N, C-alpha and C positions, 0 to 999 in steps of 0.2 A: 504494500500500500504506500503510495507516495504522500509527501507532506501535504500537498493541497487537498487530497482526499480526507486526510485526518482533520485538517482545518475546517473543511466543509461539514464534517460530521460533528465536530465540536460546536460549530455555530448552530447547527440544528438542535443540539442538546441545550445550548444556551437559550435558544428561542422557546424551548419547552418549559423552562424554569417558571415563566410567568403563569403557566397553567397550574403548576403546583401551588404557587402563591394564592391564586384565586380559589383553589380548592380548600386551602387552609382557612379561608375566610368564611366557609360554610358553617353555620351554627350547629347543624345536625350531623357533624362529622363523627362524633363519638370517639371510639378508641382508634379509628383510622387516622386520627390526627397525629398519633405517635409515628405511624408509618410515613405519613406525608412529611413530617419534620425530619425524619431520618433520611428520606429521599433527598430533601433539600440540602441537608448537611453533606451527604455523599456527593451530590452534584456540585456543590460549592467547592469541595475538596478536589474533585476531578478538574474543574475549571481552573482552580488555582494552580494545580500541578501542571496542567497544560500550559497556562500562561508563563509559569516560571521556566518551563522546558523549551518552549518554542518562541518566546518573545525575545527579540534581540534588544539588548540594552545598549545605549550609546554612551 
């Protein structure tokens, strides 16, 4: 897999983060809230790792 394909997939993941945030706002989420929070944390970790690995600093 080339670098651009990885970047494209990461941007797709980044765009899906908003869906989880909106889901978290639902008042009737119940215990699923724990899973949504965990998914957000893991997604943020993934995005942070990607940025630190593939972002060139000047």
